[in-house]
C-alpha positions as CSV (number, residue, x, y, z in Angstrom):
1,M,123.6,94.9,109.8
2,K,123.7,96.9,113.2
3,N,123.2,100.6,114.1
4,E,122.4,101.3,110.5
5,L,121.1,104.5,109.1
6,K,119.1,103.8,106.1
7,F,118.0,106.2,103.2
8,K,115.7,104.4,101.1
9,T,117.9,102.3,98.8
10,W,121.0,104.3,99.4
11,E,123.0,103.5,102.4
12,F,125.7,105.9,104.0
13,S,128.0,105.7,107.1
14,H,129.8,108.9,107.8
15,I,127.8,111.1,105.4
16,S,124.6,110.2,106.9
17,Q,125.8,111.1,110.3
18,W,126.8,114.5,109.2
19,I,123.4,115.0,107.6
20,L,121.6,114.1,110.7
21,L,124.1,116.3,112.9
22,F,123.4,119.4,110.9
23,G,119.7,118.7,110.6
24,L,119.8,119.0,106.8
25,L,116.6,117.9,105.1
26,I,117.0,116.4,101.6
27,P,113.8,116.3,99.5
28,G,112.8,112.7,98.5
29,I,115.0,111.0,101.1
30,T,113.3,109.3,104.1
31,V,115.6,108.8,107.3
32,N,115.0,105.6,109.1
33,A,117.3,106.2,112.0
34,Q,117.0,103.7,114.7
35,N,120.3,104.6,116.5
36,G,120.4,100.9,117.7
37,N,117.5,101.2,120.1
38,L,113.8,100.7,120.0
39,L,112.5,104.0,120.2
40,Q,109.9,104.9,123.2
41,D,108.6,108.3,121.8
42,G,105.0,107.1,121.5
43,A,105.1,107.3,117.6
44,M,104.5,104.5,115.2
45,H,107.8,103.4,113.4
46,K,107.9,101.6,110.1
47,I,110.8,99.3,109.3
48,S,110.7,98.6,105.7
49,S,112.6,96.1,103.5
50,Q,116.4,96.0,104.5
51,G,117.3,94.1,101.1
52,D,118.6,90.6,101.9
53,N,119.6,91.7,105.4
54,Y,118.2,92.0,108.8
55,L,118.1,95.1,111.4
56,D,119.1,94.6,115.0
57,L,117.8,96.9,117.6
58,T,118.3,97.0,121.4
59,V,115.7,96.6,123.9
60,P,115.7,99.8,126.3
61,Q,115.0,100.1,129.9
62,P,111.2,100.0,130.5
63,G,111.0,103.7,131.4
64,S,107.7,105.2,130.9
65,S,106.6,103.2,127.8
66,P,107.2,99.6,128.5
67,Y,104.6,98.0,126.2
68,L,105.8,97.3,122.7
69,S,103.2,96.7,120.0
70,L,104.4,94.9,116.9
71,N,102.4,94.7,113.7
72,L,103.9,92.7,110.8
73,R,103.0,92.2,107.2
74,G,104.4,89.4,105.2
75,A,105.5,90.1,101.6
76,D,103.2,89.4,98.6
77,G,103.7,86.6,96.2
78,G,104.5,87.7,92.4
79,K,102.0,87.5,89.6
80,G,102.0,85.4,86.2
81,S,100.4,87.3,83.4
82,I,99.8,86.6,79.6
83,H,99.6,89.1,76.8
84,D,98.0,88.6,73.4
85,I,99.7,89.4,70.2
86,F,98.6,92.9,70.5
87,G,99.9,93.4,73.9
88,K,96.8,93.2,75.8
89,I,96.8,91.4,79.1
90,T,94.5,88.4,78.7
91,R,95.1,86.4,81.8
92,V,96.6,87.2,85.2
93,G,97.3,84.8,88.1
94,R,97.7,87.3,91.0
95,G,100.0,86.7,93.9
96,G,98.7,85.9,97.4
97,Q,99.3,88.8,99.8
98,G,101.2,88.4,102.9
99,A,99.5,87.7,106.3
100,A,99.0,90.5,108.7
101,V,99.9,89.5,112.3
102,S,100.2,91.8,115.5
103,A,100.9,91.3,119.2
104,V,101.9,93.3,122.4
105,F,104.9,92.5,124.5
106,K,106.1,93.8,127.7
107,I,109.7,95.3,128.3
108,G,110.9,94.5,131.9
109,N,112.6,92.1,134.1
110,G,109.8,89.7,134.8
111,N,109.3,86.2,133.5
112,N,108.5,86.3,129.8
113,E,109.2,89.9,129.5
114,L,111.7,91.5,127.1
115,L,114.8,92.1,129.0
116,P,116.6,95.6,128.8
117,G,119.8,95.3,126.8
118,S,118.5,92.3,124.8
119,K,118.5,92.2,121.2
120,I,115.6,92.6,118.7
121,R,116.2,91.0,115.1
122,I,113.8,92.3,112.5
123,I,113.8,90.3,109.1
124,V,111.5,92.0,106.6
125,G,110.2,89.8,103.7
126,N,110.8,90.9,100.1
127,K,107.9,90.3,97.4
128,G,108.1,87.5,94.9
129,G,109.1,88.3,91.3
130,D,106.5,88.6,88.4
131,E,106.8,86.8,85.2
132,I,105.2,88.3,82.1
133,N,105.2,87.0,78.5
134,Q,106.6,90.0,76.7
135,D,106.9,88.7,73.2
136,N,103.1,87.8,73.0
137,L,104.0,84.6,71.1
138,T,105.3,82.3,73.6
139,Y,102.5,79.8,74.6
140,L,104.0,78.8,78.0
141,S,102.5,79.3,81.3
142,R,103.8,82.4,83.5
143,K,104.2,82.2,87.2
144,G,105.2,84.2,90.3
145,G,107.7,83.8,92.8
146,G,106.7,83.4,96.6
147,G,107.0,86.3,99.0
148,G,109.2,86.1,101.9
149,G,107.9,85.8,105.4
150,T,108.5,88.9,108.1
151,G,109.6,88.0,111.5
152,V,110.8,89.5,114.7
153,L,113.3,87.4,116.9
154,Y,114.4,87.9,120.5
155,L,117.9,87.1,122.0
156,P,118.0,87.8,125.8
157,V,120.9,89.9,127.1
158,G,124.2,88.0,127.8
159,S,123.2,85.1,125.5
160,D,125.6,83.7,123.0
161,T,124.5,84.8,119.4
162,T,125.7,81.7,117.9
163,N,123.8,79.2,119.7
164,P,120.5,78.8,118.0
165,N,118.7,77.7,121.2
166,N,119.1,81.1,122.5
167,W,117.0,82.7,119.9
168,K,113.3,83.0,120.4
169,I,110.9,83.7,117.4
170,L,108.5,86.3,118.8
171,I,106.3,86.7,115.8
172,V,106.1,85.8,112.1
173,A,103.7,86.8,109.2
174,G,103.7,84.4,106.3
175,G,104.4,85.4,102.8
176,G,101.9,84.9,100.0
177,G,102.4,82.3,97.1
178,G,102.9,83.1,93.5
179,G,100.2,83.2,91.0
180,W,100.1,81.2,87.8
181,A,98.6,81.8,84.2
182,A,98.5,80.1,80.9
183,P,97.4,81.4,77.5
184,L,95.1,78.5,76.5
185,T,93.8,77.3,79.8
186,A,93.2,79.4,82.8
187,S,94.7,81.5,85.4
188,Y,94.9,80.9,89.3
189,D,95.8,83.3,92.0
190,G,98.3,82.4,94.6
191,R,97.3,81.7,98.1
192,P,97.7,84.2,100.7
193,G,99.9,83.9,103.7
194,H,98.2,81.7,106.2
195,V,97.0,82.4,109.9
196,T,98.1,79.0,110.9
197,K,101.6,78.1,111.8
198,N,101.8,75.0,109.8
199,A,100.4,76.5,106.6
200,F,98.4,73.6,105.1
201,G,94.9,74.9,105.3
202,D,94.1,73.5,101.9
203,T,95.5,71.0,99.4
204,D,97.9,73.4,97.8
205,G,98.3,75.7,101.0
206,G,101.6,74.6,102.4
207,S,104.1,72.2,104.1
208,L,102.6,68.7,105.0
209,I,105.3,68.5,107.8
210,P,104.4,70.9,110.7
211,G,107.1,73.4,111.2
212,R,108.9,72.4,108.0
213,S,109.5,73.8,104.7
214,G,107.0,73.7,101.8
215,Y,107.2,70.8,99.1
216,G,108.4,71.7,95.7
217,G,106.4,71.4,92.5
218,A,106.6,68.2,90.3
219,D,108.8,70.3,87.9
220,M,111.1,71.5,90.7
221,S,109.5,74.9,91.4
222,G,110.4,76.0,94.8
223,G,108.6,75.6,98.2
224,G,108.8,78.4,100.6
225,G,111.6,78.3,103.4
226,T,110.7,77.8,107.0
227,N,111.8,79.2,110.4
228,H,111.0,76.4,112.9
229,D,112.9,73.6,114.3
230,F,116.5,74.3,113.6
231,S,117.5,71.0,115.0
232,H,116.4,69.5,111.6
233,L,118.9,71.8,109.9
234,I,120.9,68.7,108.9
235,I,119.1,65.5,107.9
236,D,121.1,62.8,106.2
237,G,124.1,65.3,105.6
238,V,121.8,67.8,103.9
239,Q,120.4,71.2,104.8
240,A,116.7,70.7,105.6
241,L,115.3,74.1,106.6
242,N,115.2,75.1,102.9
243,G,112.2,74.8,100.8
244,D,112.0,71.4,99.0
245,A,112.3,71.7,95.5
246,S,111.9,68.1,94.2
247,C,109.2,66.6,96.4
248,D,111.9,64.6,98.2
249,V,112.0,65.7,101.9
250,Y,115.7,65.3,102.1
251,T,116.5,67.3,98.8
252,R,116.2,71.0,99.7
253,N,119.3,72.7,98.1
254,L,118.2,73.1,94.6
255,P,118.2,76.6,93.4
256,Y,114.4,77.1,93.1
257,S,113.9,76.3,97.0
258,G,113.3,79.3,99.5
259,K,115.9,79.3,102.2
260,G,115.1,79.0,105.9
261,L,115.7,81.5,108.6
262,F,118.8,79.7,110.0
263,T,121.8,79.5,107.9
264,I,125.1,77.7,108.5
265,V,128.0,80.3,108.3
266,S,131.5,79.0,108.9
267,G,130.1,76.0,110.7
268,K,127.8,78.0,113.0
269,I,124.0,78.1,112.9
270,L,122.7,81.7,112.6
271,P,119.4,83.3,112.1
272,T,120.2,85.6,109.3
273,G,117.1,85.1,107.2
274,G,116.5,83.1,104.0
275,K,117.1,84.0,100.5
276,G,114.4,83.5,98.1
277,G,114.7,80.7,95.3
278,S,115.9,81.6,91.9
279,A,113.9,81.1,88.8
280,N,114.7,80.0,85.3
281,T,113.8,82.7,82.9
282,L,111.9,81.1,80.2
283,P,111.9,82.5,76.4
284,G,109.9,85.6,75.9
285,S,109.5,86.5,79.4
286,V,110.5,89.5,81.5
287,N,111.3,89.7,85.3
288,T,112.2,86.6,87.0
289,G,109.5,84.9,89.0
290,G,112.2,84.4,91.9
291,G,111.2,84.3,95.5
292,G,111.7,87.0,98.0
293,F,114.3,87.0,101.0
294,G,112.5,86.8,104.3
295,C,112.1,85.2,107.6
296,G,111.7,82.0,105.5
297,G,112.5,82.9,101.8
298,G,109.8,82.5,99.1
299,G,110.3,79.8,96.7
300,G,111.1,80.5,93.0
301,R,109.2,79.2,90.0
302,N,110.3,77.0,87.3
303,Q,108.8,75.5,84.1
304,W,105.0,75.1,84.9
305,S,104.5,76.1,88.6
306,A,104.6,79.0,90.9
307,G,106.7,79.3,94.1
308,G,105.4,79.0,97.6
309,G,105.6,81.8,100.2
310,G,108.0,81.6,103.1
311,G,107.0,81.9,106.8
312,Y,107.2,79.9,110.1
313,S,106.5,77.1,107.8
314,G,106.9,77.2,104.1
315,G,104.1,77.3,101.5
316,M,103.9,74.5,99.2
317,A,105.0,75.2,95.4
318,G,102.6,74.5,92.7
319,M,102.2,71.0,91.4
320,N,102.1,71.0,87.7
321,G,99.2,69.3,85.8
322,T,96.6,69.7,88.6
323,D,95.0,73.0,87.7
324,T,94.7,75.2,90.7
325,Y,97.6,73.4,92.4
326,N,100.0,75.3,89.9
327,R,99.6,78.3,92.2
328,G,101.9,78.7,95.1
329,G,100.8,78.1,98.7
330,G,101.1,80.8,101.3
331,G,103.6,80.6,104.2
332,G,102.6,80.0,107.9
333,S,102.3,82.7,110.7
334,F,103.1,82.4,114.3
335,I,103.1,84.3,117.6
336,L,104.9,83.2,120.7
337,S,102.0,83.0,123.1
338,T,104.1,82.9,126.4
339,Y,105.5,86.3,125.6
340,A,102.5,87.9,123.9
341,L,100.2,89.8,126.3
342,A,96.8,88.1,126.8
343,G,94.3,89.0,124.2
344,S,96.6,91.0,122.1
345,S,97.4,88.4,119.4
346,I,95.7,88.6,116.1
347,M,96.4,87.2,112.7
348,T,94.7,88.2,109.4
349,Q,94.7,86.4,106.2
350,N,94.5,88.9,103.3
351,D,93.5,88.6,99.6
352,V,95.4,88.7,96.4
353,T,97.2,91.3,94.3
354,D,98.5,92.1,90.9
355,N,100.9,94.7,92.4
356,A,103.0,92.9,94.8
357,S,104.7,94.7,97.8
358,D,107.4,93.9,100.2
359,G,106.5,93.2,103.8
360,Y,107.2,95.6,106.7
361,V,107.2,95.9,110.6
362,D,105.4,98.6,112.4
363,Y,106.2,99.2,116.1
364,Q,105.2,101.5,118.9
365,C,105.8,101.8,122.6
366,F,103.1,102.8,125.0
367,A,102.9,103.7,128.6
368,T,99.9,101.3,129.4
369,N,98.9,98.1,127.7
370,P,97.4,99.4,124.4
371,V,95.1,96.5,123.8
372,V,91.8,97.4,125.6
373,T,88.9,94.7,126.3
374,R,85.4,94.6,127.5
375,D,84.2,91.5,129.3
376,L,80.8,89.8,129.2
377,F,77.7,91.3,130.6
378,F,78.4,94.9,129.3
379,E,75.5,96.8,128.0
380,A,74.5,100.3,126.7
381,H,71.3,101.7,125.6
382,K,69.8,104.3,123.0
383,G,69.9,108.1,124.0
384,T,73.2,107.7,125.6
385,E,76.7,108.0,124.1
386,V,79.1,105.3,125.4
387,Q,82.8,105.0,124.6
388,V,83.0,101.4,124.6
389,L,86.6,101.0,124.0
390,K,89.5,103.3,123.1
391,T,93.1,102.9,122.5
392,G,95.6,105.0,120.4
393,N,93.8,106.9,117.7
394,W,90.8,104.2,117.7
395,T,87.5,104.6,119.6
396,L,84.6,102.1,119.5
397,L,81.6,104.4,120.1
398,W,77.8,103.5,121.0
399,Q,76.2,106.4,119.6
400,Y,72.8,108.2,120.7
401,D,71.2,106.9,117.4
402,G,71.7,103.3,118.2
403,N,74.8,102.7,115.9
404,L,77.9,101.0,117.1
405,V,80.8,102.5,115.2
406,L,84.7,102.3,115.2
407,Y,86.4,105.6,114.6
408,G,90.1,106.3,113.8
409,E,92.1,109.3,113.3
410,G,90.3,112.4,111.8
411,G,86.9,110.5,112.2
412,K,87.7,107.8,109.8
413,V,85.2,105.0,110.0
414,G,86.9,101.5,110.4
415,W,83.8,99.6,111.0
416,A,80.2,100.1,112.1
417,S,77.1,97.9,112.8
418,N,74.8,100.1,110.5
419,T,72.1,100.0,113.0
420,Q,71.4,103.8,113.2
421,N,67.9,104.6,114.1
422,K,67.2,100.8,114.7
423,G,69.4,99.9,117.8
424,T,68.0,100.5,121.1
425,D,70.1,98.3,123.3
426,L,73.7,96.9,123.1
427,Y,74.5,93.7,125.0
428,F,77.7,91.6,125.4
429,Q,75.7,88.7,126.6
430,G,76.6,86.1,129.1
431,D,76.5,83.4,126.3
432,G,79.3,85.2,124.4
433,N,77.2,86.8,121.8
434,L,77.5,90.8,121.0
435,V,73.9,91.7,120.0
436,I,72.2,94.9,119.2
437,Y,68.5,94.9,119.8
438,Q,65.4,97.1,118.7
439,S,62.8,96.8,121.5
440,G,63.7,93.2,122.2
441,N,64.3,92.0,118.6
442,P,67.9,91.5,117.4
443,V,69.0,93.6,114.4
444,W,72.7,92.9,114.6
445,A,74.8,90.1,116.1
446,S,78.5,88.7,116.0
447,N,77.1,85.3,116.1
448,T,79.7,84.2,118.8
449,A,77.3,82.6,121.2
450,N,78.3,79.3,123.0
451,N,75.8,77.2,121.0
452,Q,77.2,78.8,117.8
453,K,80.9,78.1,118.6
454,A,80.8,74.6,119.9
455,G,80.6,75.8,123.5
456,K,83.4,78.2,123.2
457,G,81.6,81.5,122.7
458,G,82.9,85.0,123.1
459,R,84.7,86.0,126.3
460,K,86.3,89.5,125.5
461,L,85.7,92.3,123.1
462,V,89.2,93.6,122.0
463,L,90.6,96.8,120.3
464,T,94.2,97.1,119.3
465,P,96.2,100.2,118.7
466,E,96.3,99.3,114.9
467,G,92.5,99.4,115.0
468,S,91.7,95.7,115.0
469,L,88.3,94.9,116.6
470,Y,87.6,91.3,117.3
471,I,86.1,88.9,119.9
472,V,88.1,86.1,121.4
473,D,86.9,82.8,123.2
474,Q,88.2,81.4,126.3
475,D,91.2,80.2,124.7
476,A,92.1,83.6,123.2
477,K,91.1,82.5,119.7
478,V,89.7,85.0,117.5
479,I,86.1,84.1,116.6
480,W,85.0,87.4,115.3
481,Q,86.6,90.3,113.5
482,G,85.0,93.7,112.7
483,H,88.2,95.5,111.5
């Protein structure tokens, strides 16, 4: 899908060009006109769901805005909900929300920079489907499908698009797992998208094989699709980058599994995005519980268990008969550290929702590196106002009253230490701890000292243009987050 002008759910070709040419404004229609290039106008641009498709943009010359900030959100998993005979909702297993992942990359001709004329491929995850018992009489469990992962890929200029070795996965936000509910037992929320690339932070969290797709449930509900390691696309003659739908590592083509990023098209391996797994609609239910398309498609549900989220690795599907394991696991997330600027990478695991949303990609180009930092040994004192960090619309301010506050556009407060009229001194100490004192006694601390973090205390206080405030250790790992 190239050089596309997209009008919400309607797509036009010639007519859309005439509308743009004459500057006509049609109420209720939002134009997302990319003209084939990343835009360097300093504004934030949102790429929403493209259906079951991808969007290709061309990397421009560095110009005056060579720093590209990418902020991704994986799609949410669907919910399963139960109504009683009067139509009242009695149980809801909410879907896990997609992960939020962001990083900054540089456009240029240097090593590990995005070369002008190269291709950026954006694949936005679609939400998992809900399943609701509509007739109020069917005593079967209801489960949601997994959300698709959201990802951005990079193909250097002059590279063969059909050679999967040439594509680099820059950044992926994992999709959330589907929720599960049953009339006579309980309900369990799906797992959110994970902030690790292998997506197995807990027993029902995801793939047990690093970089591979998620296992399916015992009743063949679908695991989420994966992005990583296309060399395993064929194992024993079967496609192996789709979510496992039978707990058999080699059987991944059943309809409930989420499909992987890479697809075989006319004998060629292409990164087109993965379709979500299908779902068997049970008697008395509405919607499908199917998985969402994405950079790793979400798994669909079947019989008793929910589908896993797609992502860099696929979330594991629910396992029937083990209570909380009936819910879907979240998909894994990833940032290509050799390309992302130091200190710019951040991953956030979100919560759960009963109103699933598709993923998205926000991007913005800046003249200077928009991620700003403070090193150790910084200090400020009461009676002075110090702009500790500032980027985009966000400012971290040490106020006269001893309060440390993160302000956004229009004075919106994103975070605060709540030490007004108590704090007298602010120190980012040599041991890595950010501390506010009142006449020598600590009244607030980030608790990131070396002795609190196994010898790897804080090294930098970081603020991103999206308003994320955090502290990283010597390995650039986030060890404290304020917003």
